[in-house]
N, C-alpha and C positions, 0 to 999 in steps of 0.2 A: 541653801540647799548651800552645800561650799559647789567653789569652783575651782579651787588647787586639788593639782591630782594626786596620787594618792601615790607616790614613788616606791613607798615601801613595802607595799604589797605587789607590784610590778614585779621590785627588784628580787621578794625571797618564792615567788615564781620563777621567773626568769633566771633563777641560782637554777633550783632541779628542770630546766629544762623543758614545763610545762606551756603548757596552750592555754588559753584562759578555758576550756569546753572540758580540757583532764581535769585542769582544776575541778571545778566544777565539778567532772565525774567521781570523781577521788574526794573532792568535800563531801558531800547526798552519802556516799555508803560514808565515810565513817559518821554520816547526823543516824544511818542507819544501825550502826554496829552501839551506836553511843546510847542510841532512841527504841530498838526495836522499828521506825520508818521510816523512808527512806527517807533526804531530804531533795530540796524542788528549783535547786541550784540551776545553773546557762552559765553561757557561757557574754554569754547578752547582760546579766546578775550580775559576772565577775564585771567585766569592761562598766560596769556604771559606778562598782564599789573601786574599779583601779583610777575610773576618772573621775574620782570626788563628790557624785552624784549620789553613793547614801554610804556613809558616816559608819556606821551604825548597826551591822546586820543581829539579828538576834538571838539571842544565849547559844542556841543548836546548834545557828554556821556559826559561829568566832570562834566557838571550840573546834568543834568541826576543821576549819580553817587553822586554827591555830595547828593542833595534831599535824595536817597532812604535809602544814612548811616546817615542820619542827620550831616555832614562835615560843616563845618564853613567857609573853604577856599579850594582848592587847591593843597592845600599844609601842608597838612589832611592827605590826601590819596590818599600823599609819590607821589605827579605829580609835574614833571617839566619839562618845556621848554630844549630841548638838544642845538636850532636855534643858529648860532649866526648870525649876522649882512650882514658878506662876507660868500659869497656863495661858499660852496666847493661842494671837488668831490662827496663825499658821503649824499649831501643834496637832499635831495629832489627837483624835475627842476619845479619841479609848485613853489617853494622858490624863484628862480634866478629873484631880478629886478635893477636890481642895472646901473649906469648914467642915461647918458638923453638918449631921444626919438631916436633920431636920432642915437646913439652909440650904442643900441638893435639893431639894426635894422642891422646893417651896421655887429653888428660878429654873428647877425643870420644869415644875405646871406651866411655871411665867414661856416660858421659850417656848413648848411645845404651843398654852393658849397662840404667843402671836406668830406661832409655826401658819396655826391650821386655818387662821383667821382669815374666816371666808371661801374654807373650804366646807364646812358646816351647814350643814345641812338642818331643821331644825332640831324637833331632841330628841335625841333616837332613845339615848337611855330611857324616856315616859312615855316613845312613841309605842316601845318594847312593851311595858310593863301596861298599860293602856289593850296594848291587843292583847294581852296573855290572860289577863283576868278577869274570872271566868267565876260557876261553879263552882270546879276543880281542884278549884287553889287551895294546898294542905292552908293548914293554919300551925305546922312545925312540919319541919326540916328537917335531919339527921342524918350518919355516915350513911345509912342503904342507902339514903335520895342521891347522896352526894358520885355515891360508886355507877351508879345506873346512866348519872353523866360523864361520867369516863368510861363507861361501856358504846355511848354512843359516840365520842371522840375517837374509838378505836374501832368503827366502824366508818364510820363517816370517813376518815382518815382514809381506811385500803380502800373502800371504797372509791376516793377520787381519784385513790393512785393509779387506781386499772384503772378506771373509764372516764377519768375529765371533769371535773365542777358542773357541768349542766346535766347529769343524767343527774343526780339527787339531791338538783335543788331543789323541790318541792317536800322529801320528804323531809331533810335538815332543815329547811320553814318548821316547819313542823316542832321537832325536837330539840330547833330555840325557843318558840312559841312556849313550851310547855315546859323546861330549863328556865324558862327565865320569870315565870308566877315562881319559883319555888323561892324568886332573892324577896319577896314582897311576904313570906311566911318568918314564925320566928325557928331562935336555934340559940349554939350556945354560938360564946364568940369562935373560938376553934372550933365549929364546922359553919361558920358564917364566911370564916375564909378561904376554910377553900372550896365551898359552894361557888363564894366569886369567884375564884381562881381557875374550879373544871366549868362551871361554865362563859366566863373570856376566851379558856383556850376554844369550845366546839364554838358561838360566834366566830368568831378569830378561822375558824374552817370551814365556819361559816359566808361571810367576809369570803377569801381564799378561790371555793369556790363560785360564788359570783361573777370574779373577779376573775376568771379563769372562762367563764363560760360569755364571759361578755356583757355581762350586768354593772354596769359602773358602777351606780348612783345607791341600785343593793348593797356594794361591797363595802362603798363607803360606812352605808347605817353600818350596817354589821360591825366595821373595823373601828366604829367609836363607838358601841355598846362593847366590845370587846375589850378596849383601849378604857373605859367609865371602872370593869369588871377588875382589869388587871390594877386599879388607882385604888379597889378600896381593898384589896386583897394588900393589897401594898406590897407587891408579885416585880423588880425593878425588868427581871431578868424574860417576862411572858412580857411586859408590857413593851421590851426591847422589841422585840418580834415581833411584834402584833405591827408599830412601828418598822418593824423594814417588810411590812406585807403594804402597808401605808406608802412606802417609799419606791417598791414592784411596782405598785399601781400606778403615783406617777408620775412613772416615767413610763409607765405605756400608751399614757394618756395625754403624754408631751411637756408633763411639766418636769422638768430635771430637773429648774432649781428647784424647786418645793420635795423634788424626792432628797435630791442633798442635802438640804435643810431635817429635813425626816429619819433621815438612816443619823445624819452628824449627834440627833436629840437619841437615837437608839443608842447610842453608845457612848455617855454622859451612866460614872458609874462600872466602869465594865471591869471594876475589878473586886465587882459583886457575878461577877459570871465566867464558865468554865473555857477553860478552852472551845472546847467545841462553840460552842457559843459567839465567842471571840472570833474562829477563824468566819464563819455564820456572817456575821454582821461587817467582818469587812470584805470579805464577796462582794456582798451584796453593795454595800460604800465601792467598792472597785468598778460597779457597773454602771455605779450616779458617775462615776470620774467620766469612764469614756463617755458617757449620753453629753459634758458638758467640753469635751473639748481638750480631758487633760491626761493624754494617749500616758506619758507615760510615769506618771500619778495613775493611774488605771492598773498597770500595770507591779506598781508596788507596794499599792495594796493585795494583789492576789500575792507574793510574795508573802506576804506581813499573812493575810488568811491562811495560805500549807505550813507555815512556820507553828504560828497557832493550836493547827489542828493536829499538825505532828509532838499535841505535848499531853494534847487528848489524855484522858481519863473515862471511858463512859462510862463509870460506876458514879464518877459525882455527875453525869450530866440530867437536865431536869428532864418530867418525859416530855416537855412538848415539842423538843431536841433531836431526840433522835433518831428519827429522818433523814440528818446529815452524814451523812456517813461519806468514807473514799470517794463514792459513784458520787455525789451530788455535788463533793468539794471539789469535779475534776470536771465536771457538769455546766456547774457555776464560774465555775474560773474560762473556761473555753465562752461560754455566755459572754458572763463579762469582758473579754478581752477578742470577741466580731466583732464589732464594731471598729477597735485600733484594726483588728489584720486585716479589714477590706477596706483602708485607705493604705495597706502594701506596709504594717509594723509586726512585729511580732507573730507572723502566718504561721511558719512550724510549732512556734508555743500555743496557738491554738489550737491548732491543727493535731497534737500530740493529748490535750486534753483533753478535750471531745471527744478522738478515740480512745481512752485511759472510760473514760466514762460509759461511754458507748456496753465496753470488754467490761462491765465491771456492777451493771445494776442489774440486780434483781428482777426476777419475772413479775413481779410483784411495783416491781415501780416500773412499769410501761409509759406513764401519761408521760416521766421526768427521760428515758431513753427513746420518744417520739418525740421528745423536743429535741436533744442532742442530734440524731440522727439525719434534721430540717437542717440543724447551724449547721452541723460538716455540710451539706447535700451543698448551701448556701457560703458557707466559704468556698467551698472546692467549684462548684461553678461562677462565682466571681470571682477569684486570683488566684487559682490551685488548676489543678491537675481536672479538667473540665470532665473526659470518663470517669474520673471516682466520683463527682458530683451525682452523674449522671446515675452513677451504683446507689447511692445513699440516699441519691429522693428517692430511687425507688423501695427505697428499704421500707422509709421515712413515711413515705404509701404507703404500703402492711402494714406498720406501724399504727399511724396513728385512723386505719380504717375506722374500729369502735371508739374512737374516744371522742366524749360530746366537749371543743372547746377548740374558744373564739382564736387563742393564742394558734395554736395548734396549727389553722385553722391560715389567722397568719400567716406560718412559715411558709404553704405548699404558697401562697402568692408573691413571695421574694420570691420564689424555688422558677416559679413560672416568668416572674419578670427578669432570671438573670437568662433565662431560656431563652426565653427573646432577642434578645441579645448577638447567643447567636446558632439564626437557623440552621446553617446546616453542620449542624453538630450531630456527629454517629447517631443513632442512640431516643435522639430528642424528639424525633416523630414519637414512637410510642408510645414519649411519656409525657405530652402534651396530652395528649385525650385525656387518660388519667389523670391529669393536675387539677383540666379542667371539671369533669365530671365530678373528684375529691369537691369540688369549688365550691359547686352550686347546691351540696347540700348541706343547712344552716348547722351550723354547729350548734 
């Protein structure tokens, strides 16, 4: 990372009489003019550019800053790339792409095996096929069978989004058992590949639901089975999604280093991923970086994710990433930044993103909206306006009431902990018994 200040950008801004905040606002508007989607720069980001902490903004940001300042080239604004042709340990994993496809694939599998050493319990693939074997196993499968799996994916994704993972864990377990038995049937190569991809997606959803409900051992087995299916389908995108889910679980159970390793493995071969997928992976990486104490790297990863998202083309996206919309982007950003905001850094940036997500979630995204409300309540109760924290905590309680989610309950416990530090806070007396009652209900 450069330690030399970027005097050219500072001089260009000063010549126009602009503050860092105003330059960011004008550049964001220019990004929207150029791409149809606003930028996410702020005064802090401009400050980092001027201090030389970031030397190479993304192309849309560079173009917008050139146009706002009237600069003819990137070098006129002091921007330069530190990338080299060879991958290094300091390089973002998304930039690593060397060698043939087969070499990359083998290197990936070797790295994955090393990362997951000691984490795998038994052989989830063999176990799943063994449990599924029975009289109902078909001898041959075709496209209609794949379509049935896809229908189950749609049904359980919507169910979990509305009510959390705990409400349908038994039903989805039955669907996974049925879908897994299809893998032993004969089929054309095309159908077999599509089947592995769809079953992998379904099992990943089952794993996410088990994780959400607090059944971590079950979730790990599902994720390992899903990863096997993605490998059989040779689907780098689905594999990346499953690894990102595994990374989130690793963070939740207190293994941040494993989480960071998993998400950086997920980011290998991003040249094969769409901008939406890159945005999601970068946002998950931001959460990992926050958990290992790399606050500014976390913030930079959030900005990278938001820039990737500004390049998205939903028509190019695989079906498993369709959930990741602007509301999820903002919600995940707020979640990633919360840990560093609680230390006093980037509080306003965290607050703004969480508010944006709450305003943007659809009725079908009840679980995600509840999480955002909970995170915002935790932020305000600890380092913001405590009265606002009471307001958001009450909304979070209302939103989380129908959910069967262990993680949602954890947010309520954090609110209760924050309230204990402010015994005389107005409104807290009414909120405390509601929190206590909600926490006695098992997720």
